[in-house]
C-alpha positions as CSV (number, residue, x, y, z in Angstrom):
1,M,43.5,-35.8,8.6
2,T,42.3,-38.3,11.4
3,R,44.8,-39.3,14.5
4,R,45.4,-42.3,15.5
5,R,44.9,-43.6,18.7
6,L,47.7,-44.6,21.2
7,H,48.4,-47.4,22.3
8,P,49.1,-48.3,26.3
9,D,52.7,-49.0,26.0
10,E,53.2,-45.4,24.1
11,V,51.1,-43.8,26.6
12,E,53.3,-45.1,29.1
13,L,56.5,-44.1,27.3
14,W,55.3,-40.4,26.9
15,R,54.5,-40.5,30.9
16,Q,58.0,-41.4,32.0
17,V,59.3,-38.6,29.1
18,A,57.0,-35.9,31.0
19,E,58.5,-36.6,34.5
20,T,61.9,-36.1,33.5
21,A,61.2,-32.8,31.8
22,D,61.5,-29.5,33.5
23,R,58.9,-26.9,33.3
24,L,59.4,-23.4,31.4
25,H,57.4,-21.8,33.6
26,P,57.3,-23.3,36.9
27,E,54.9,-20.2,38.8
28,H,52.7,-21.2,36.9
29,Q,50.1,-24.3,38.4
30,R,50.1,-27.5,36.2
31,F,46.8,-28.0,34.5
32,E,45.7,-31.4,34.5
33,A,43.3,-32.6,31.8
34,P,40.4,-34.5,33.2
35,K,41.0,-38.3,32.1
36,P,38.0,-39.8,29.9
37,N,35.3,-41.6,31.4
38,P,34.7,-44.7,29.6
39,K,31.4,-44.3,28.9
40,P,29.8,-40.5,28.7
41,H,26.6,-39.4,31.0
42,K,23.9,-39.0,29.2
43,T,21.5,-36.5,30.0
44,P,18.0,-37.0,29.5
45,R,16.7,-34.1,26.8
46,A,13.4,-32.8,26.7
47,R,11.2,-33.1,23.7
48,L,10.5,-29.7,22.7
49,P,6.6,-29.3,21.5
50,D,5.9,-28.5,17.8
51,F,5.5,-25.4,16.2
52,T,5.2,-23.0,13.6
53,V,7.2,-20.0,12.4
54,G,5.4,-17.1,13.3
55,Q,2.5,-18.7,15.7
56,M,3.3,-16.6,18.3
57,S,3.2,-13.4,16.3
58,K,0.2,-10.8,16.9
59,P,-1.6,-9.8,13.2
60,A,-0.8,-6.4,11.4
61,G,-4.1,-5.5,11.3
62,V,-5.2,-1.8,10.2
63,Q,-1.9,0.2,9.6
64,N,-3.5,3.5,9.5
65,D,-6.8,4.9,11.0
66,L,-7.9,6.3,7.5
67,M,-11.7,6.1,6.9
68,P,-11.6,4.3,3.4
69,G,-13.1,5.9,0.1
70,L,-16.6,6.0,-0.4
71,S,-16.0,3.2,-3.7
72,E,-15.0,1.2,-1.2
73,R,-17.3,1.5,1.4
74,L,-20.6,1.2,-0.3
75,S,-18.8,-1.9,-2.3
76,K,-18.7,-3.4,1.3
77,A,-22.3,-2.4,2.2
78,P,-24.4,-5.3,2.6
79,V,-26.7,-6.1,-0.1
80,R,-30.5,-5.3,0.7
81,M,-31.9,-6.0,-2.5
82,D,-32.4,-9.8,-4.7
83,H,-28.6,-10.6,-5.3
84,K,-30.0,-11.5,-9.2
85,A,-30.8,-7.9,-9.7
86,F,-28.5,-6.5,-7.5
87,G,-25.5,-8.4,-10.1
88,K,-27.2,-7.1,-13.3
89,M,-27.8,-3.8,-11.7
90,K,-23.6,-3.7,-10.7
91,R,-22.8,-5.2,-14.9
92,G,-25.2,-2.2,-16.3
93,K,-27.7,-4.9,-17.5
94,L,-30.7,-2.8,-15.5
95,V,-31.8,0.2,-17.0
96,P,-32.7,3.2,-14.9
97,E,-36.4,4.0,-15.1
98,A,-35.5,7.9,-14.0
99,R,-32.3,9.6,-14.0
100,I,-31.4,13.5,-12.2
101,D,-28.7,15.4,-13.0
102,L,-27.3,17.5,-10.2
103,H,-24.1,18.8,-11.9
104,G,-23.6,22.3,-11.0
105,M,-25.7,22.7,-8.5
106,T,-24.8,23.6,-4.7
107,L,-25.7,21.5,-1.8
108,D,-28.4,23.8,-0.7
109,R,-30.4,23.5,-4.3
110,A,-29.1,19.7,-4.8
111,H,-30.5,18.5,-1.2
112,P,-33.8,19.2,-1.5
113,A,-34.1,18.5,-6.0
114,L,-32.4,14.9,-4.6
115,T,-35.3,14.7,-2.0
116,G,-38.4,16.2,-3.9
117,F,-36.8,13.3,-7.3
118,I,-36.2,10.4,-5.2
119,L,-39.9,10.9,-3.4
120,R,-41.6,11.3,-6.8
121,A,-40.1,8.1,-8.4
122,H,-41.1,6.0,-5.0
123,S,-44.2,7.5,-5.2
124,S,-44.8,6.6,-8.9
125,G,-43.6,3.5,-8.6
126,K,-40.3,3.6,-10.1
127,R,-37.7,0.5,-8.9
128,L,-34.3,1.9,-10.1
129,V,-33.1,5.3,-10.5
130,L,-29.6,6.9,-11.3
131,V,-28.5,10.2,-9.8
132,I,-26.0,11.6,-11.4
133,T,-23.6,13.8,-9.3
134,G,-20.1,14.5,-11.1
135,K,-16.3,13.2,-10.1
136,G,-16.1,16.7,-8.7
137,K,-13.4,19.2,-9.8
138,T,-9.7,18.4,-8.8
139,K,-8.2,21.0,-6.8
140,E,-4.4,21.9,-5.7
141,D,-3.0,19.9,-3.1
142,D,-2.7,22.9,-0.4
143,G,-1.6,20.7,2.4
144,P,-0.7,17.8,4.3
145,I,-4.7,16.8,4.9
146,P,-6.3,15.2,1.6
147,I,-9.1,16.8,0.6
148,R,-11.6,14.4,-1.0
149,R,-12.8,15.2,-4.9
150,G,-16.7,15.8,-5.3
151,V,-18.7,17.5,-2.4
152,L,-22.0,15.8,-4.3
153,K,-20.4,12.8,-4.6
154,H,-19.8,12.1,-0.9
155,N,-22.9,13.8,0.1
156,V,-25.1,12.0,-1.9
157,P,-25.0,8.7,-0.4
158,Q,-25.2,10.0,3.0
159,W,-28.6,11.6,1.9
160,L,-30.0,8.4,0.5
161,M,-29.2,6.9,3.5
162,M,-31.0,9.7,6.1
163,P,-34.6,10.2,6.9
164,P,-37.3,10.9,4.8
165,L,-35.1,8.6,1.7
166,S,-33.7,6.1,4.2
167,A,-37.5,4.2,4.3
168,V,-37.8,4.4,0.6
169,V,-34.1,3.5,-0.6
170,L,-33.0,0.4,-0.6
171,Q,-30.2,-0.1,-2.3
172,V,-27.1,2.6,-3.1
173,S,-24.3,1.8,-5.3
174,E,-21.9,3.3,-8.2
175,A,-23.4,3.2,-11.1
176,H,-21.8,0.9,-14.2
177,L,-19.3,2.9,-16.3
178,S,-22.1,2.9,-19.3
179,H,-24.1,5.1,-17.0
180,G,-21.5,7.2,-15.7
181,G,-19.3,5.2,-13.7
182,T,-18.1,6.5,-10.2
183,G,-20.0,10.2,-11.0
184,A,-23.7,8.5,-10.2
185,Y,-25.1,6.5,-8.4
186,Y,-27.8,3.7,-8.9
187,V,-30.8,4.0,-6.3
188,Y,-32.9,1.1,-6.3
189,L,-35.7,1.8,-4.0
190,R,-38.3,-0.5,-2.1
191,R,-41.5,-1.5,-3.5
192,R,-44.8,1.4,-2.8
193,G,-46.7,-0.5,0.6
């Protein structure tokens, strides 16, 4: 419901009636409403700069400091070999020229066997070899610290990137499913000098 405006003669009549009336509580001070200005005073507004939601927030970044898994680290490693050959190798289209199976070996036996195999393959001019490590045995989870599966699976890439093998190894990548998947590695060797 909208209120209509009072005419000036109605306002004057109301003032006359209000002056003759007695206050209910004379101890209270009389409140007089401020008279409205004919034109309200406008204050200039400052223009807010344009913004987008979240522009000042900091990026989330890494939520934990756990080292990424071996598969992720190998897949993010830079490609040092021919990209076309790398793509064929990852799809399982390149056939390894030699292979070594380290299943069931201890670290003490596997490291020298791998070193000798890689150096012999390089000296005979082979370019792509397959190193089978297996996926490792599953162990019961005994505590709050996670234990990674497969001792050989995690040590072989490190051995391949350390001397004397680092001088002859060009690229290490997980094998295609047809050649053993995550339980084997393609090792692409440098050309003989």
